[in-house]
VEXDREN-2710 file (C-alpha; in Angstrom, 1 decimal):
% VEXDREN-2710
k/r/px/py/pz
1/MET/0.0/0.1/0.0
2/THR/1.4/3.4/-1.0
3/ASN/0.2/6.1/1.6
4/ALA/2.2/8.5/3.6
5/ILE/0.6/7.5/6.8
6/ILE/1.4/3.8/6.2
7/ALA/4.9/4.7/5.2
8/ASP/5.3/6.5/8.6
9/LEU/4.1/3.4/10.5
10/GLU/6.0/0.9/8.5
11/LYS/9.2/2.9/9.2
12/ARG/8.8/3.6/12.9
13/TYR/10.0/1.1/15.5
14/THR/10.9/1.2/19.1
15/THR/14.5/2.4/19.2
16/LYS/16.8/0.4/21.5
17/ARG/20.0/2.5/21.4
18/TYR/20.4/6.3/20.7
19/ASP/23.2/8.3/19.2
20/PRO/24.2/10.8/22.0
21/THR/25.8/13.1/19.5
22/LYS/22.6/14.0/17.7
23/ARG/19.9/16.5/18.9
24/ILE/16.5/17.3/17.5
25/PRO/16.4/20.7/15.8
26/LYS/14.4/23.5/17.4
27/GLN/12.0/23.7/14.4
28/ASP/11.1/20.1/14.8
29/LEU/10.6/20.4/18.5
30/ALA/8.2/23.2/17.9
31/VAL/6.1/20.8/15.7
32/ILE/6.2/18.1/18.3
33/TYR/5.1/20.4/21.1
34/GLU/2.2/21.7/19.0
35/ALA/1.2/18.2/18.1
36/MET/1.2/17.2/21.7
37/ARG/-0.9/20.3/22.6
38/LEU/-3.4/19.4/19.8
39/SER/-3.8/15.8/20.9
40/PRO/-7.5/14.6/21.4
41/SER/-9.0/13.7/24.7
42/SER/-12.3/12.7/26.1
43/ILE/-14.6/15.8/26.2
44/ASN/-11.5/17.8/25.3
45/SER/-10.6/17.5/28.9
46/GLN/-6.8/17.8/28.4
47/PRO/-6.0/16.4/31.9
48/TRP/-2.3/16.2/31.2
49/LYS/1.1/17.9/31.6
50/PHE/3.9/17.2/29.2
51/ILE/7.3/17.8/31.0
52/VAL/10.2/18.0/28.5
53/ILE/13.6/16.7/29.9
54/GLU/16.2/18.5/27.8
55/SER/19.1/19.9/29.9
56/ASP/21.9/17.8/31.3
57/GLU/20.7/18.7/34.7
58/ALA/17.2/17.5/34.1
59/LYS/18.5/14.4/32.5
60/GLN/20.6/13.5/35.5
61/ARG/17.5/14.0/37.7
62/MET/15.6/11.7/35.4
63/SER/18.4/9.1/35.4
64/ASP/18.3/9.1/39.1
65/THR/14.7/7.9/39.1
66/PHE/16.1/4.5/37.8
67/ALA/17.8/3.7/41.2
68/ASN/15.4/0.9/42.1
69/LYS/14.1/-0.6/39.0
70/PHE/13.7/-0.5/35.2
71/GLN/17.4/0.0/34.7
72/PHE/17.1/-1.3/31.1
73/ASN/15.6/2.0/30.1
74/GLN/18.1/4.2/31.9
75/PRO/20.7/4.4/29.1
76/HIS/18.0/6.2/27.0
77/ILE/17.8/9.1/29.3
78/LYS/21.2/10.6/28.7
79/ALA/21.7/9.3/25.1
80/ALA/18.3/10.4/23.7
81/SER/17.9/14.0/22.6
82/HIS/14.8/14.5/24.7
83/ILE/12.6/12.6/27.1
84/ILE/9.0/13.7/27.6
85/LEU/7.1/12.8/30.7
86/PHE/3.3/12.2/30.0
87/ALA/1.7/13.1/33.3
88/TYR/-2.1/13.0/34.2
89/ASN/-4.2/14.6/36.9
90/PRO/-5.5/12.0/39.2
91/LYS/-8.3/14.1/40.6
92/TYR/-9.7/16.0/37.7
93/THR/-12.4/18.5/38.9
94/ARG/-15.2/20.7/37.5
95/GLU/-12.8/23.7/38.1
96/ASP/-10.3/22.0/35.8
97/TYR/-12.9/21.5/33.2
98/ALA/-14.1/25.1/33.5
99/LYS/-10.7/26.2/32.1
100/VAL/-11.4/24.1/29.1
101/VAL/-15.0/25.6/28.7
102/ASP/-13.7/29.1/29.1
103/LYS/-10.9/28.6/26.6
104/GLY/-13.5/27.3/24.2
105/ILE/-15.5/30.5/24.7
106/ALA/-12.4/32.5/24.1
107/ASP/-11.6/30.6/20.9
108/GLY/-15.1/31.1/19.6
109/ARG/-16.0/27.3/19.9
110/THR/-18.6/27.9/22.5
111/LYS/-21.0/31.0/22.8
112/PRO/-20.8/32.7/26.2
113/ALA/-24.5/32.2/26.7
114/ASP/-24.0/28.4/26.3
115/ARG/-21.2/28.2/29.1
116/GLU/-23.4/26.4/31.6
117/ALA/-24.8/24.0/28.9
118/ALA/-21.1/23.2/28.0
119/PHE/-20.6/21.5/31.3
120/GLY/-22.9/18.6/30.3
121/GLY/-19.9/16.9/29.1
122/TYR/-18.6/16.8/32.6
123/VAL/-20.9/13.8/33.1
124/PHE/-18.2/11.7/31.7
125/VAL/-15.9/12.7/34.4
126/ASP/-18.6/12.0/37.1
127/LEU/-19.0/8.5/35.7
128/ASN/-15.3/7.8/36.1
129/THR/-14.8/9.4/39.6
130/ASP/-15.0/7.4/42.8
131/GLU/-16.3/8.7/46.1
132/ALA/-12.9/10.0/47.0
133/GLY/-12.6/12.1/43.9
134/ASN/-10.2/9.8/42.1
135/ASN/-10.4/9.5/38.4
136/GLY/-6.8/8.7/37.5
137/ALA/-7.7/5.6/35.5
138/TRP/-9.7/7.8/33.2
139/THR/-7.3/10.6/33.0
140/LYS/-4.4/8.3/32.5
141/SER/-6.1/6.9/29.5
142/GLN/-6.1/10.4/27.9
143/THR/-2.4/10.6/28.1
144/TYR/-2.1/7.5/26.0
145/LEU/-4.1/9.2/23.2
146/ALA/-1.5/12.0/23.4
147/LEU/1.4/9.5/23.4
148/GLY/0.2/7.8/20.3
149/ASN/-0.4/11.0/18.6
150/THR/3.1/12.2/19.5
151/MET/4.7/9.0/18.3
152/HIS/3.2/9.4/14.8
153/ALA/4.2/13.0/14.6
154/VAL/7.8/12.3/15.4
155/ALA/7.8/9.4/12.9
156/ARG/6.6/11.9/10.2
157/LEU/9.6/14.1/11.1
158/GLY/12.0/11.2/10.8
159/ILE/12.7/11.1/14.5
160/ASP/13.1/7.9/16.4
161/SER/11.2/7.2/19.7
162/THR/10.9/4.8/22.6
163/PRO/7.7/4.6/24.7
164/MET/8.6/3.7/28.3
165/GLU/6.2/2.3/30.7
166/GLY/9.3/1.0/32.5
167/VAL/9.6/4.0/34.6
168/ASP/9.4/4.5/38.4
169/SER/6.3/6.6/38.9
170/GLU/6.9/7.0/42.6
171/LEU/10.5/8.3/42.3
172/ILE/9.6/10.5/39.3
173/GLY/6.9/11.9/41.6
174/GLN/9.6/12.7/44.2
175/VAL/12.3/14.0/42.0
176/PHE/9.9/16.1/39.9
177/GLU/7.5/17.0/42.5
178/THR/7.6/20.8/41.8
179/GLU/7.1/20.3/38.1
180/LEU/4.4/17.7/38.4
181/GLY/2.4/19.7/40.9
182/GLY/0.3/16.6/42.0
183/TYR/0.2/15.1/38.6
184/ILE/1.4/11.5/38.0
185/CYS/3.7/10.1/35.4
186/ASP/3.4/6.4/34.5
187/VAL/4.8/6.6/31.0
188/ALA/7.6/8.6/29.2
189/LEU/8.9/9.0/25.6
190/ALA/12.4/9.0/24.6
191/LEU/13.1/11.0/21.4
192/GLY/16.2/11.3/19.2
193/TYR/18.1/9.4/16.5
194/HIS/19.2/5.7/16.8
195/SER/22.6/4.6/16.8
196/SER/23.5/2.9/13.5
197/GLU/26.0/0.7/15.2
198/GLU/24.3/-0.4/18.4
199/ASP/20.5/-0.3/17.7
200/TYR/19.8/-4.0/17.0
201/ASN/16.2/-3.2/16.4
202/ALA/16.7/-0.8/13.5
203/GLY/17.4/-3.4/10.8
204/LEU/14.7/-6.0/11.8
205/PRO/11.7/-6.4/9.5
206/LYS/8.4/-5.1/10.7
207/SER/6.1/-7.8/12.2
208/ARG/2.4/-7.6/12.9
209/LEU/-0.5/-10.1/13.0
210/ALA/-2.4/-10.3/9.6
211/LYS/-5.3/-7.9/9.1
212/GLU/-7.7/-10.8/9.0
213/GLN/-6.8/-11.6/12.6
214/VAL/-7.2/-8.3/14.2
215/ILE/-9.9/-6.5/11.9
216/GLN/-13.6/-7.5/11.6
217/ILE/-15.6/-5.7/9.1
218/LEU/-19.4/-6.2/9.7
END
């Protein structure tokens, strides 16, 4: 099949080793950040923060979060160009959604007179919130929509990536407590350019189950 989207997905793979001498150009980073911002989420809730690990000091802090486990991902932290923490709000509130509604009014998406009616979408939050106000399972799911969107965006730019659920959420919460502000990071994304000499995954053929095994057309 000849299609730009399919070409992106055929080309991308999970990078196992990065070239530490290569950095993502600023113009490409600007595209990536905007793609992240434009990611979809249920009721346009946007219950996330994207924390970009770029400086040597920040990379050292992130590297330190591998003190107890998941050390197999630790080499990516300093070798990759950038690391992005995808963090979610574990207690998303009506006040949080009000910011979305008011931005929609400012952008002309919602009429000021319809502000209260716009909160009808908040029912989806209520359906996913327990008696203690926790809705992290739902907000965490939204970050994975952003993660997938970002991975495709970087593939289009010819940038390699490694999604990492192998991160220590507890230690990240401690080391980046100020930046997270109560949000939780359970997944991160390494970005950069693979090492042509050390990345064993780069030359392997793509392997997926056949279309007939995973797609049903009714």
